[in-house]
HTML snippet that shows the backbone in 3Dmol.js (N, CA, C, O; Angstrom):
<script src="https://3Dmol.org/build/3Dmol-min.js"></script>
<div id="view" style="width:600px;height:400px;position:relative"></div>
<script>
const pdb = `
ATOM      1  N   UNK A   1      -7.490   8.670   1.463  1.00  0.00           N
ATOM      2  CA  UNK A   1      -8.281   8.971   2.641  1.00  0.00           C
ATOM      3  C   UNK A   1      -7.809   9.242   3.668  1.00  0.00           C
ATOM      4  O   UNK A   1      -6.723   8.674   3.789  1.00  0.00           O
ATOM      5  N   UNK A   2      -8.106   9.930   4.634  1.00  0.00           N
ATOM      6  CA  UNK A   2      -7.522  10.619   5.940  1.00  0.00           C
ATOM      7  C   UNK A   2      -7.506  10.107   7.150  1.00  0.00           C
ATOM      8  O   UNK A   2      -8.442   9.448   7.603  1.00  0.00           O
ATOM      9  N   UNK A   3      -6.195  10.426   7.919  1.00  0.00           N
ATOM     10  CA  UNK A   3      -6.184   9.140   9.269  1.00  0.00           C
ATOM     11  C   UNK A   3      -7.531   8.874   9.956  1.00  0.00           C
ATOM     12  O   UNK A   3      -8.028   7.826  10.369  1.00  0.00           O
ATOM     13  N   UNK A   4      -7.985  10.186   9.954  1.00  0.00           N
ATOM     14  CA  UNK A   4      -9.826   9.768  10.932  1.00  0.00           C
ATOM     15  C   UNK A   4     -10.317   8.568  10.298  1.00  0.00           C
ATOM     16  O   UNK A   4     -10.445   7.447  10.791  1.00  0.00           O
ATOM     17  N   UNK A   5     -10.741   9.237   8.361  1.00  0.00           N
ATOM     18  CA  UNK A   5     -11.450   7.997   7.850  1.00  0.00           C
ATOM     19  C   UNK A   5     -10.579   6.815   7.978  1.00  0.00           C
ATOM     20  O   UNK A   5     -11.434   5.930   8.012  1.00  0.00           O
ATOM     21  N   UNK A   6      -9.849   6.430   8.039  1.00  0.00           N
ATOM     22  CA  UNK A   6      -8.827   4.792   8.187  1.00  0.00           C
ATOM     23  C   UNK A   6      -8.963   4.351   9.276  1.00  0.00           C
ATOM     24  O   UNK A   6      -8.597   3.190   9.461  1.00  0.00           O
ATOM     25  N   UNK A   7      -9.539   5.124  10.388  1.00  0.00           N
ATOM     26  CA  UNK A   7      -9.483   4.720  12.042  1.00  0.00           C
ATOM     27  C   UNK A   7     -10.875   4.400  11.986  1.00  0.00           C
ATOM     28  O   UNK A   7     -11.207   3.315  12.464  1.00  0.00           O
ATOM     29  N   UNK A   8     -11.773   5.161  11.479  1.00  0.00           N
ATOM     30  CA  UNK A   8     -13.322   5.098  11.434  1.00  0.00           C
ATOM     31  C   UNK A   8     -13.378   3.389  10.513  1.00  0.00           C
ATOM     32  O   UNK A   8     -13.510   2.314  11.098  1.00  0.00           O
ATOM     33  N   UNK A   9     -13.271   3.517   9.365  1.00  0.00           N
ATOM     34  CA  UNK A   9     -13.159   2.315   8.241  1.00  0.00           C
ATOM     35  C   UNK A   9     -12.718   1.077   8.847  1.00  0.00           C
ATOM     36  O   UNK A   9     -13.181  -0.037   8.601  1.00  0.00           O
ATOM     37  N   UNK A  10     -11.615   1.406   9.809  1.00  0.00           N
ATOM     38  CA  UNK A  10     -10.790   0.056  10.858  1.00  0.00           C
ATOM     39  C   UNK A  10     -11.687  -0.353  11.482  1.00  0.00           C
ATOM     40  O   UNK A  10     -12.027  -1.512  11.242  1.00  0.00           O
ATOM     41  N   UNK A  11     -12.559   0.544  12.701  1.00  0.00           N
ATOM     42  CA  UNK A  11     -13.451   0.198  13.804  1.00  0.00           C
ATOM     43  C   UNK A  11     -14.321  -0.717  12.554  1.00  0.00           C
ATOM     44  O   UNK A  11     -13.826  -1.829  12.370  1.00  0.00           O
ATOM     45  N   UNK A  12     -15.171  -0.490  11.948  1.00  0.00           N
ATOM     46  CA  UNK A  12     -16.090  -0.985  11.471  1.00  0.00           C
ATOM     47  C   UNK A  12     -15.422  -2.372  10.497  1.00  0.00           C
ATOM     48  O   UNK A  12     -16.122  -3.379  10.604  1.00  0.00           O
ATOM     49  N   UNK A  13     -14.482  -2.495   9.807  1.00  0.00           N
ATOM     50  CA  UNK A  13     -13.796  -3.744   8.979  1.00  0.00           C
ATOM     51  C   UNK A  13     -13.357  -4.340   9.948  1.00  0.00           C
ATOM     52  O   UNK A  13     -13.527  -5.551   9.806  1.00  0.00           O
ATOM     53  N   UNK A  14     -12.741  -4.011  11.118  1.00  0.00           N
ATOM     54  CA  UNK A  14     -12.424  -5.048  12.446  1.00  0.00           C
ATOM     55  C   UNK A  14     -13.428  -5.899  12.929  1.00  0.00           C
ATOM     56  O   UNK A  14     -13.273  -7.107  13.106  1.00  0.00           O
ATOM     57  N   UNK A  15     -14.680  -5.133  13.188  1.00  0.00           N
ATOM     58  CA  UNK A  15     -15.556  -5.907  13.648  1.00  0.00           C
ATOM     59  C   UNK A  15     -15.911  -6.959  12.542  1.00  0.00           C
ATOM     60  O   UNK A  15     -15.705  -8.155  12.750  1.00  0.00           O
ATOM     61  N   UNK A  16     -16.399  -6.547  11.469  1.00  0.00           N
ATOM     62  CA  UNK A  16     -16.996  -7.330   9.985  1.00  0.00           C
ATOM     63  C   UNK A  16     -15.905  -8.367  10.110  1.00  0.00           C
ATOM     64  O   UNK A  16     -16.314  -9.513   9.924  1.00  0.00           O
ATOM     65  N   UNK A  17     -14.448  -8.233  10.413  1.00  0.00           N
ATOM     66  CA  UNK A  17     -13.684  -8.882   9.971  1.00  0.00           C
ATOM     67  C   UNK A  17     -14.054 -10.466  11.055  1.00  0.00           C
ATOM     68  O   UNK A  17     -14.286 -11.621  10.697  1.00  0.00           O
ATOM     69  N   UNK A  18     -13.980  -9.928  12.262  1.00  0.00           N
ATOM     70  CA  UNK A  18     -14.004 -10.756  13.382  1.00  0.00           C
ATOM     71  C   UNK A  18     -15.184 -11.493  13.314  1.00  0.00           C
ATOM     72  O   UNK A  18     -15.288 -12.608  13.827  1.00  0.00           O
ATOM     73  N   UNK A  19     -16.230 -10.838  12.608  1.00  0.00           N
ATOM     74  CA  UNK A  19     -17.696 -11.780  12.570  1.00  0.00           C
ATOM     75  C   UNK A  19     -17.551 -12.626  11.612  1.00  0.00           C
ATOM     76  O   UNK A  19     -18.149 -13.703  11.597  1.00  0.00           O
ATOM     77  N   UNK A  20     -16.779 -12.257  10.742  1.00  0.00           N
ATOM     78  CA  UNK A  20     -16.797 -13.993   8.890  1.00  0.00           C
ATOM     79  C   UNK A  20     -15.559 -14.810   9.414  1.00  0.00           C
ATOM     80  O   UNK A  20     -15.310 -15.945   9.007  1.00  0.00           O
ATOM     81  N   UNK A  21     -14.595 -13.958  10.606  1.00  0.00           N
ATOM     82  CA  UNK A  21     -13.361 -14.790  10.670  1.00  0.00           C
ATOM     83  C   UNK A  21     -13.905 -16.482  11.424  1.00  0.00           C
ATOM     84  O   UNK A  21     -14.686 -16.643  12.362  1.00  0.00           O
ATOM     85  N   UNK A  22     -13.304 -17.353  10.766  1.00  0.00           N
ATOM     86  CA  UNK A  22     -13.732 -18.937  11.152  1.00  0.00           C
ATOM     87  C   UNK A  22     -13.165 -19.145  12.740  1.00  0.00           C
ATOM     88  O   UNK A  22     -12.057 -18.712  13.053  1.00  0.00           O
ATOM     89  N   UNK A  23     -13.980 -19.804  13.643  1.00  0.00           N
ATOM     90  CA  UNK A  23     -13.761 -20.208  14.764  1.00  0.00           C
ATOM     91  C   UNK A  23     -14.063 -19.372  15.970  1.00  0.00           C
ATOM     92  O   UNK A  23     -14.743 -18.366  15.769  1.00  0.00           O
ATOM     93  N   UNK A  24     -13.710 -19.598  17.051  1.00  0.00           N
ATOM     94  CA  UNK A  24     -14.338 -18.550  18.190  1.00  0.00           C
ATOM     95  C   UNK A  24     -13.395 -17.950  18.726  1.00  0.00           C
ATOM     96  O   UNK A  24     -12.514 -18.300  19.511  1.00  0.00           O
ATOM     97  N   UNK A  25     -13.883 -16.182  17.803  1.00  0.00           N
ATOM     98  CA  UNK A  25     -12.594 -15.080  18.199  1.00  0.00           C
ATOM     99  C   UNK A  25     -13.103 -14.099  19.374  1.00  0.00           C
ATOM    100  O   UNK A  25     -12.868 -12.894  19.463  1.00  0.00           O
ATOM    101  N   UNK A  26     -14.006 -15.060  20.425  1.00  0.00           N
ATOM    102  CA  UNK A  26     -14.840 -13.742  21.402  1.00  0.00           C
ATOM    103  C   UNK A  26     -13.601 -13.044  22.317  1.00  0.00           C
ATOM    104  O   UNK A  26     -13.610 -11.947  22.876  1.00  0.00           O
ATOM    105  N   UNK A  27     -12.499 -14.095  22.274  1.00  0.00           N
ATOM    106  CA  UNK A  27     -11.460 -13.761  23.751  1.00  0.00           C
ATOM    107  C   UNK A  27     -10.632 -12.730  22.702  1.00  0.00           C
ATOM    108  O   UNK A  27      -9.602 -12.271  23.196  1.00  0.00           O
ATOM    109  N   UNK A  28     -10.852 -12.421  21.705  1.00  0.00           N
ATOM    110  CA  UNK A  28     -10.052 -11.131  21.662  1.00  0.00           C
ATOM    111  C   UNK A  28     -10.387  -9.784  21.646  1.00  0.00           C
ATOM    112  O   UNK A  28     -11.393  -9.262  21.165  1.00  0.00           O
ATOM    113  N   UNK A  29      -9.317  -9.200  22.297  1.00  0.00           N
ATOM    114  CA  UNK A  29      -9.818  -7.502  22.895  1.00  0.00           C
ATOM    115  C   UNK A  29     -10.311  -7.068  21.918  1.00  0.00           C
ATOM    116  O   UNK A  29     -10.288  -7.659  20.838  1.00  0.00           O
ATOM    117  N   UNK A  30     -10.880  -5.892  22.127  1.00  0.00           N
ATOM    118  CA  UNK A  30     -11.548  -4.827  20.826  1.00  0.00           C
ATOM    119  C   UNK A  30     -10.956  -3.949  20.302  1.00  0.00           C
ATOM    120  O   UNK A  30     -11.419  -3.375  19.316  1.00  0.00           O
ATOM    121  N   UNK A  31      -9.449  -3.545  20.997  1.00  0.00           N
ATOM    122  CA  UNK A  31      -8.234  -2.570  20.517  1.00  0.00           C
ATOM    123  C   UNK A  31      -7.403  -3.793  19.694  1.00  0.00           C
ATOM    124  O   UNK A  31      -6.524  -3.279  19.002  1.00  0.00           O
ATOM    125  N   UNK A  32      -7.429  -5.131  19.586  1.00  0.00           N
ATOM    126  CA  UNK A  32      -6.702  -5.733  18.732  1.00  0.00           C
ATOM    127  C   UNK A  32      -7.499  -5.678  17.710  1.00  0.00           C
ATOM    128  O   UNK A  32      -7.197  -5.074  16.681  1.00  0.00           O
ATOM    129  N   UNK A  33      -8.427  -6.202  17.850  1.00  0.00           N
ATOM    130  CA  UNK A  33      -9.992  -6.279  16.857  1.00  0.00           C
ATOM    131  C   UNK A  33      -9.656  -4.878  15.991  1.00  0.00           C
ATOM    132  O   UNK A  33      -9.479  -4.838  14.774  1.00  0.00           O
ATOM    133  N   UNK A  34      -9.619  -3.922  16.771  1.00  0.00           N
ATOM    134  CA  UNK A  34      -9.352  -2.546  15.755  1.00  0.00           C
ATOM    135  C   UNK A  34      -8.096  -2.511  14.896  1.00  0.00           C
ATOM    136  O   UNK A  34      -8.209  -1.943  13.810  1.00  0.00           O
ATOM    137  N   UNK A  35      -6.969  -3.009  15.204  1.00  0.00           N
ATOM    138  CA  UNK A  35      -5.771  -2.567  15.191  1.00  0.00           C
ATOM    139  C   UNK A  35      -6.205  -3.736  13.835  1.00  0.00           C
ATOM    140  O   UNK A  35      -6.301  -3.025  12.835  1.00  0.00           O
ATOM    141  N   UNK A  36      -6.433  -4.907  13.525  1.00  0.00           N
ATOM    142  CA  UNK A  36      -6.635  -5.504  12.861  1.00  0.00           C
ATOM    143  C   UNK A  36      -7.163  -5.475  11.491  1.00  0.00           C
ATOM    144  O   UNK A  36      -6.740  -6.026  10.474  1.00  0.00           O
ATOM    145  N   UNK A  37      -8.349  -4.586  11.716  1.00  0.00           N
ATOM    146  CA  UNK A  37      -9.287  -3.588  10.976  1.00  0.00           C
ATOM    147  C   UNK A  37      -8.675  -2.607  10.371  1.00  0.00           C
ATOM    148  O   UNK A  37      -8.981  -2.155   9.268  1.00  0.00           O
ATOM    149  N   UNK A  38      -7.823  -2.259  11.045  1.00  0.00           N
ATOM    150  CA  UNK A  38      -7.382  -0.788  10.865  1.00  0.00           C
ATOM    151  C   UNK A  38      -5.987  -1.481   9.032  1.00  0.00           C
ATOM    152  O   UNK A  38      -5.814  -1.019   7.905  1.00  0.00           O
ATOM    153  N   UNK A  39      -5.390  -2.733   9.811  1.00  0.00           N
ATOM    154  CA  UNK A  39      -4.648  -3.029   8.902  1.00  0.00           C
ATOM    155  C   UNK A  39      -5.165  -3.840   8.182  1.00  0.00           C
ATOM    156  O   UNK A  39      -4.417  -4.172   7.263  1.00  0.00           O
ATOM    157  N   UNK A  40      -6.035  -4.275   8.180  1.00  0.00           N
ATOM    158  CA  UNK A  40      -7.218  -4.842   6.875  1.00  0.00           C
ATOM    159  C   UNK A  40      -7.431  -3.733   5.967  1.00  0.00           C
ATOM    160  O   UNK A  40      -7.045  -4.088   4.853  1.00  0.00           O
ATOM    161  N   UNK A  41      -7.727  -2.943   5.955  1.00  0.00           N
ATOM    162  CA  UNK A  41      -7.941  -1.338   4.783  1.00  0.00           C
ATOM    163  C   UNK A  41      -7.002  -1.546   4.760  1.00  0.00           C
ATOM    164  O   UNK A  41      -6.862  -2.670   4.278  1.00  0.00           O
ATOM    165  N   UNK A  42      -5.835  -0.985   5.092  1.00  0.00           N
ATOM    166  CA  UNK A  42      -4.674  -0.158   4.744  1.00  0.00           C
ATOM    167  C   UNK A  42      -4.213  -1.618   3.624  1.00  0.00           C
ATOM    168  O   UNK A  42      -4.071  -1.470   2.411  1.00  0.00           O
ATOM    169  N   UNK A  43      -4.020  -3.083   4.400  1.00  0.00           N
ATOM    170  CA  UNK A  43      -3.140  -3.871   3.324  1.00  0.00           C
ATOM    171  C   UNK A  43      -4.358  -4.151   2.205  1.00  0.00           C
ATOM    172  O   UNK A  43      -4.028  -4.317   1.030  1.00  0.00           O
ATOM    173  N   UNK A  44      -5.176  -4.179   2.428  1.00  0.00           N
ATOM    174  CA  UNK A  44      -6.554  -4.897   1.418  1.00  0.00           C
ATOM    175  C   UNK A  44      -6.759  -3.295   0.574  1.00  0.00           C
ATOM    176  O   UNK A  44      -7.766  -3.160  -0.122  1.00  0.00           O
ATOM    177  N   UNK A  45      -6.055  -2.480   0.654  1.00  0.00           N
ATOM    178  CA  UNK A  45      -6.573  -1.307  -0.437  1.00  0.00           C
ATOM    179  C   UNK A  45      -5.358  -1.535  -1.150  1.00  0.00           C
ATOM    180  O   UNK A  45      -5.407  -1.351  -2.366  1.00  0.00           O
ATOM    181  N   UNK A  46      -4.059  -1.972  -0.540  1.00  0.00           N
ATOM    182  CA  UNK A  46      -2.526  -1.866  -0.920  1.00  0.00           C
ATOM    183  C   UNK A  46      -3.006  -3.340  -2.413  1.00  0.00           C
ATOM    184  O   UNK A  46      -2.734  -3.293  -3.612  1.00  0.00           O
ATOM    185  N   UNK A  47      -3.701  -4.363  -1.688  1.00  0.00           N
ATOM    186  CA  UNK A  47      -3.462  -5.539  -2.641  1.00  0.00           C
ATOM    187  C   UNK A  47      -4.396  -5.375  -3.657  1.00  0.00           C
ATOM    188  O   UNK A  47      -4.064  -5.891  -4.725  1.00  0.00           O
ATOM    189  N   UNK A  48      -5.837  -4.610  -3.625  1.00  0.00           N
ATOM    190  CA  UNK A  48      -6.882  -4.459  -4.285  1.00  0.00           C
ATOM    191  C   UNK A  48      -6.044  -3.808  -5.483  1.00  0.00           C
ATOM    192  O   UNK A  48      -6.196  -4.288  -6.606  1.00  0.00           O
ATOM    193  N   UNK A  49      -5.051  -2.592  -5.268  1.00  0.00           N
ATOM    194  CA  UNK A  49      -4.610  -1.646  -6.388  1.00  0.00           C
ATOM    195  C   UNK A  49      -3.778  -2.526  -6.853  1.00  0.00           C
ATOM    196  O   UNK A  49      -3.865  -2.529  -8.081  1.00  0.00           O
ATOM    197  N   UNK A  50      -2.913  -3.373  -6.427  1.00  0.00           N
ATOM    198  CA  UNK A  50      -2.002  -4.215  -7.005  1.00  0.00           C
ATOM    199  C   UNK A  50      -2.759  -5.111  -8.233  1.00  0.00           C
ATOM    200  O   UNK A  50      -2.526  -5.076  -9.441  1.00  0.00           O
ATOM    201  N   UNK A  51      -3.498  -5.719  -7.678  1.00  0.00           N
ATOM    202  CA  UNK A  51      -4.253  -6.531  -8.834  1.00  0.00           C
ATOM    203  C   UNK A  51      -5.061  -5.594  -9.577  1.00  0.00           C
ATOM    204  O   UNK A  51      -6.090  -6.079 -10.047  1.00  0.00           O
ATOM    205  N   UNK A  52      -4.797  -4.085  -9.850  1.00  0.00           N
ATOM    206  CA  UNK A  52      -5.612  -3.565 -10.677  1.00  0.00           C
ATOM    207  C   UNK A  52      -6.869  -2.743 -10.752  1.00  0.00           C
ATOM    208  O   UNK A  52      -7.651  -2.285 -11.585  1.00  0.00           O
ATOM    209  N   UNK A  53      -6.673  -2.789  -9.514  1.00  0.00           N
ATOM    210  CA  UNK A  53      -8.573  -1.891  -8.812  1.00  0.00           C
ATOM    211  C   UNK A  53      -7.947  -0.213  -8.994  1.00  0.00           C
ATOM    212  O   UNK A  53      -6.813   0.232  -8.815  1.00  0.00           O
ATOM    213  N   UNK A  54      -9.045   0.358  -9.364  1.00  0.00           N
ATOM    214  CA  UNK A  54      -8.548   1.723  -9.113  1.00  0.00           C
ATOM    215  C   UNK A  54      -9.918   2.521  -8.582  1.00  0.00           C
ATOM    216  O   UNK A  54     -10.857   2.125  -7.891  1.00  0.00           O
ATOM    217  N   UNK A  55      -9.658   3.698  -9.146  1.00  0.00           N
ATOM    218  CA  UNK A  55     -10.675   4.539  -8.208  1.00  0.00           C
ATOM    219  C   UNK A  55     -11.971   4.491  -8.989  1.00  0.00           C
ATOM    220  O   UNK A  55     -11.780   4.433 -10.204  1.00  0.00           O
ATOM    221  N   UNK A  56     -13.258   4.500  -8.606  1.00  0.00           N
ATOM    222  CA  UNK A  56     -14.701   4.216  -9.141  1.00  0.00           C
ATOM    223  C   UNK A  56     -15.227   5.403  -8.422  1.00  0.00           C
ATOM    224  O   UNK A  56     -14.807   5.867  -7.362  1.00  0.00           O
ATOM    225  N   UNK A  57     -16.461   5.933  -9.347  1.00  0.00           N
ATOM    226  CA  UNK A  57     -17.211   7.106  -8.952  1.00  0.00           C
ATOM    227  C   UNK A  57     -18.263   6.975  -8.055  1.00  0.00           C
ATOM    228  O   UNK A  57     -19.117   7.763  -7.650  1.00  0.00           O
ATOM    229  N   UNK A  58     -18.012   5.782  -7.827  1.00  0.00           N
ATOM    230  CA  UNK A  58     -19.349   5.158  -6.683  1.00  0.00           C
ATOM    231  C   UNK A  58     -18.610   4.295  -5.508  1.00  0.00           C
ATOM    232  O   UNK A  58     -17.385   4.201  -5.428  1.00  0.00           O
ATOM    233  N   UNK A  59     -19.243   3.873  -4.892  1.00  0.00           N
ATOM    234  CA  UNK A  59     -18.545   2.463  -3.926  1.00  0.00           C
ATOM    235  C   UNK A  59     -17.858   1.677  -4.073  1.00  0.00           C
ATOM    236  O   UNK A  59     -18.384   0.565  -4.126  1.00  0.00           O
ATOM    237  N   UNK A  60     -16.601   1.716  -4.201  1.00  0.00           N
ATOM    238  CA  UNK A  60     -16.093   0.443  -4.899  1.00  0.00           C
ATOM    239  C   UNK A  60     -16.489  -0.745  -4.055  1.00  0.00           C
ATOM    240  O   UNK A  60     -15.763  -0.755  -3.061  1.00  0.00           O
ATOM    241  N   UNK A  61     -17.395  -1.811  -4.043  1.00  0.00           N
ATOM    242  CA  UNK A  61     -17.714  -3.069  -2.937  1.00  0.00           C
ATOM    243  C   UNK A  61     -16.418  -4.038  -2.741  1.00  0.00           C
ATOM    244  O   UNK A  61     -16.072  -4.679  -1.748  1.00  0.00           O
ATOM    245  N   UNK A  62     -15.737  -3.908  -4.207  1.00  0.00           N
ATOM    246  CA  UNK A  62     -14.606  -5.056  -3.992  1.00  0.00           C
ATOM    247  C   UNK A  62     -13.272  -4.755  -3.371  1.00  0.00           C
ATOM    248  O   UNK A  62     -12.376  -5.526  -3.026  1.00  0.00           O
ATOM    249  N   UNK A  63     -13.366  -3.285  -3.303  1.00  0.00           N
ATOM    250  CA  UNK A  63     -12.478  -2.944  -1.971  1.00  0.00           C
ATOM    251  C   UNK A  63     -12.511  -3.089  -1.170  1.00  0.00           C
ATOM    252  O   UNK A  63     -11.553  -3.512  -0.523  1.00  0.00           O
ATOM    253  N   UNK A  64     -13.655  -2.826  -0.694  1.00  0.00           N
ATOM    254  CA  UNK A  64     -14.288  -3.032   0.684  1.00  0.00           C
ATOM    255  C   UNK A  64     -14.455  -4.744   1.158  1.00  0.00           C
ATOM    256  O   UNK A  64     -14.094  -4.917   2.322  1.00  0.00           O
ATOM    257  N   UNK A  65     -14.778  -5.591   0.686  1.00  0.00           N
ATOM    258  CA  UNK A  65     -14.831  -6.930   0.470  1.00  0.00           C
ATOM    259  C   UNK A  65     -13.214  -7.249   0.883  1.00  0.00           C
ATOM    260  O   UNK A  65     -12.821  -7.750   1.937  1.00  0.00           O
ATOM    261  N   UNK A  66     -12.426  -6.815  -0.240  1.00  0.00           N
ATOM    262  CA  UNK A  66     -10.653  -7.507  -0.027  1.00  0.00           C
ATOM    263  C   UNK A  66     -10.840  -6.959   1.104  1.00  0.00           C
ATOM    264  O   UNK A  66     -11.605  -7.724   1.690  1.00  0.00           O
ATOM    265  N   UNK A  67     -10.535  -5.837   1.970  1.00  0.00           N
ATOM    266  CA  UNK A  67     -10.468  -5.446   3.523  1.00  0.00           C
ATOM    267  C   UNK A  67     -10.836  -5.950   4.166  1.00  0.00           C
ATOM    268  O   UNK A  67     -10.015  -6.229   5.039  1.00  0.00           O
ATOM    269  N   UNK A  68     -12.434  -6.602   4.431  1.00  0.00           N
ATOM    270  CA  UNK A  68     -12.984  -7.262   5.362  1.00  0.00           C
ATOM    271  C   UNK A  68     -12.342  -8.692   5.507  1.00  0.00           C
ATOM    272  O   UNK A  68     -12.196  -9.406   6.500  1.00  0.00           O
ATOM    273  N   UNK A  69     -12.000  -8.876   4.151  1.00  0.00           N
ATOM    274  CA  UNK A  69     -10.983 -10.567   4.227  1.00  0.00           C
ATOM    275  C   UNK A  69      -9.723 -10.478   4.819  1.00  0.00           C
ATOM    276  O   UNK A  69      -9.265 -11.231   5.678  1.00  0.00           O
ATOM    277  N   UNK A  70      -9.087  -9.311   4.201  1.00  0.00           N
ATOM    278  CA  UNK A  70      -7.598  -9.330   4.979  1.00  0.00           C
ATOM    279  C   UNK A  70      -7.934  -9.065   6.506  1.00  0.00           C
ATOM    280  O   UNK A  70      -7.248  -9.578   7.390  1.00  0.00           O
ATOM    281  N   UNK A  71      -9.138  -8.150   6.814  1.00  0.00           N
ATOM    282  CA  UNK A  71      -8.820  -7.879   8.500  1.00  0.00           C
ATOM    283  C   UNK A  71      -9.128  -9.536   8.913  1.00  0.00           C
ATOM    284  O   UNK A  71      -8.214 -10.116   9.500  1.00  0.00           O
ATOM    285  N   UNK A  72     -10.341 -10.271   8.629  1.00  0.00           N
ATOM    286  CA  UNK A  72     -10.441 -11.597   9.108  1.00  0.00           C
ATOM    287  C   UNK A  72      -8.880 -12.297   9.225  1.00  0.00           C
ATOM    288  O   UNK A  72      -8.391 -12.664  10.294  1.00  0.00           O
ATOM    289  N   UNK A  73      -8.354 -12.379   8.185  1.00  0.00           N
ATOM    290  CA  UNK A  73      -6.774 -13.016   8.287  1.00  0.00           C
ATOM    291  C   UNK A  73      -6.206 -12.361   9.336  1.00  0.00           C
ATOM    292  O   UNK A  73      -5.902 -13.081  10.288  1.00  0.00           O
ATOM    293  N   UNK A  74      -5.962 -11.110   9.436  1.00  0.00           N
ATOM    294  CA  UNK A  74      -5.334 -10.410  10.630  1.00  0.00           C
ATOM    295  C   UNK A  74      -5.907 -10.760  11.941  1.00  0.00           C
ATOM    296  O   UNK A  74      -5.077 -10.760  12.850  1.00  0.00           O
ATOM    297  N   UNK A  75      -6.955 -11.019  12.225  1.00  0.00           N
ATOM    298  CA  UNK A  75      -8.257 -11.327  13.262  1.00  0.00           C
ATOM    299  C   UNK A  75      -7.773 -12.727  13.899  1.00  0.00           C
ATOM    300  O   UNK A  75      -7.469 -12.773  15.091  1.00  0.00           O
ATOM    301  N   UNK A  76      -7.702 -14.016  12.964  1.00  0.00           N
ATOM    302  CA  UNK A  76      -7.258 -15.413  13.123  1.00  0.00           C
ATOM    303  C   UNK A  76      -5.521 -15.272  13.223  1.00  0.00           C
ATOM    304  O   UNK A  76      -4.912 -16.229  13.699  1.00  0.00           O
ATOM    305  N   UNK A  77      -4.978 -14.410  12.896  1.00  0.00           N
ATOM    306  CA  UNK A  77      -3.453 -14.410  13.198  1.00  0.00           C
ATOM    307  C   UNK A  77      -3.419 -13.971  14.749  1.00  0.00           C
ATOM    308  O   UNK A  77      -2.835 -14.670  15.577  1.00  0.00           O
ATOM    309  N   UNK A  78      -3.920 -13.060  15.013  1.00  0.00           N
ATOM    310  CA  UNK A  78      -3.735 -12.126  16.133  1.00  0.00           C
ATOM    311  C   UNK A  78      -4.211 -13.017  17.163  1.00  0.00           C
ATOM    312  O   UNK A  78      -3.502 -13.368  18.105  1.00  0.00           O
ATOM    313  N   UNK A  79      -5.710 -13.480  16.952  1.00  0.00           N
ATOM    314  CA  UNK A  79      -6.011 -14.159  17.818  1.00  0.00           C
ATOM    315  C   UNK A  79      -5.082 -15.584  18.369  1.00  0.00           C
ATOM    316  O   UNK A  79      -5.086 -15.997  19.528  1.00  0.00           O
ATOM    317  N   UNK A  80      -4.321 -16.178  17.235  1.00  0.00           N
ATOM    318  CA  UNK A  80      -3.659 -17.318  17.634  1.00  0.00           C
ATOM    319  C   UNK A  80      -2.312 -16.809  18.177  1.00  0.00           C
ATOM    320  O   UNK A  80      -1.694 -17.333  19.104  1.00  0.00           O
ATOM    321  N   UNK A  81      -2.033 -16.000  17.662  1.00  0.00           N
ATOM    322  CA  UNK A  81      -0.661 -15.270  18.216  1.00  0.00           C
ATOM    323  C   UNK A  81      -0.628 -15.216  19.835  1.00  0.00           C
ATOM    324  O   UNK A  81       0.297 -15.511  20.593  1.00  0.00           O
ATOM    325  N   UNK A  82      -2.166 -14.661  20.175  1.00  0.00           N
ATOM    326  CA  UNK A  82      -1.688 -14.261  21.859  1.00  0.00           C
ATOM    327  C   UNK A  82      -2.677 -15.637  22.387  1.00  0.00           C
ATOM    328  O   UNK A  82      -3.291 -15.646  23.454  1.00  0.00           O
ATOM    329  N   UNK A  83      -2.671 -16.416  21.696  1.00  0.00           N
ATOM    330  CA  UNK A  83      -3.028 -17.588  22.644  1.00  0.00           C
ATOM    331  C   UNK A  83      -4.419 -17.760  23.098  1.00  0.00           C
ATOM    332  O   UNK A  83      -4.771 -18.635  23.889  1.00  0.00           O
ATOM    333  N   UNK A  84      -5.447 -16.596  22.384  1.00  0.00           N
ATOM    334  CA  UNK A  84      -6.633 -16.236  22.401  1.00  0.00           C
ATOM    335  C   UNK A  84      -7.736 -17.247  21.760  1.00  0.00           C
ATOM    336  O   UNK A  84      -8.947 -17.240  21.976  1.00  0.00           O
ATOM    337  N   UNK A  85      -7.090 -18.009  21.021  1.00  0.00           N
ATOM    338  CA  UNK A  85      -8.163 -19.020  20.190  1.00  0.00           C
ATOM    339  C   UNK A  85      -8.066 -20.307  20.363  1.00  0.00           C
ATOM    340  O   UNK A  85      -7.330 -21.266  20.133  1.00  0.00           O
ATOM    341  N   UNK A  86      -9.290 -19.939  20.959  1.00  0.00           N
ATOM    342  CA  UNK A  86      -9.892 -21.644  21.833  1.00  0.00           C
ATOM    343  C   UNK A  86     -10.149 -22.790  20.831  1.00  0.00           C
ATOM    344  O   UNK A  86     -10.852 -22.447  19.880  1.00  0.00           O
ATOM    345  N   UNK A  87      -9.768 -23.972  20.831  1.00  0.00           N
ATOM    346  CA  UNK A  87      -9.962 -24.835  19.844  1.00  0.00           C
ATOM    347  C   UNK A  87     -10.888 -25.886  20.873  1.00  0.00           C
ATOM    348  O   UNK A  87     -10.399 -26.334  21.910  1.00  0.00           O
ATOM    349  N   UNK A  88     -12.180 -26.181  20.460  1.00  0.00           N
ATOM    350  CA  UNK A  88     -13.149 -26.635  20.864  1.00  0.00           C
ATOM    351  C   UNK A  88     -13.402 -28.446  20.746  1.00  0.00           C
ATOM    352  O   UNK A  88     -14.111 -29.051  19.942  1.00  0.00           O
ATOM    353  N   UNK A  89     -12.767 -28.849  21.569  1.00  0.00           N
ATOM    354  CA  UNK A  89     -12.954 -30.533  21.031  1.00  0.00           C
ATOM    355  C   UNK A  89     -14.047 -31.245  21.938  1.00  0.00           C
ATOM    356  O   UNK A  89     -14.104 -31.046  23.151  1.00  0.00           O
ATOM    357  N   UNK A  90     -14.853 -32.034  21.299  1.00  0.00           N
ATOM    358  CA  UNK A  90     -16.323 -32.340  21.463  1.00  0.00           C
ATOM    359  C   UNK A  90     -16.011 -34.223  22.099  1.00  0.00           C
ATOM    360  O   UNK A  90     -16.967 -34.944  22.386  1.00  0.00           O
TER     361      UNK A  90
END
`;
const viewer = $3Dmol.createViewer("view");
viewer.addModel(pdb, "pdb");
viewer.setStyle({}, {cartoon: {color: "spectrum"}});
viewer.zoomTo();
viewer.render();
</script>
């Protein structure tokens, strides 16, 4: 995948990762979400390949799911490190 493709996939995966991340991540800026998405795509594909995933003739859904999970973890980490992760106390 070329650089433009990774950026576009990173934007989509970052938003999806933010949606599935636990907790309130609404305060995370969009640029940080996009960076987490790009990281999710790159790291997720590497993890997928490391566990035996290979090229398929169609859409490889498992690879994309792994990328979304990695992006969600990165969003949680980024939100926590930037102090934007709000804990709601009842």
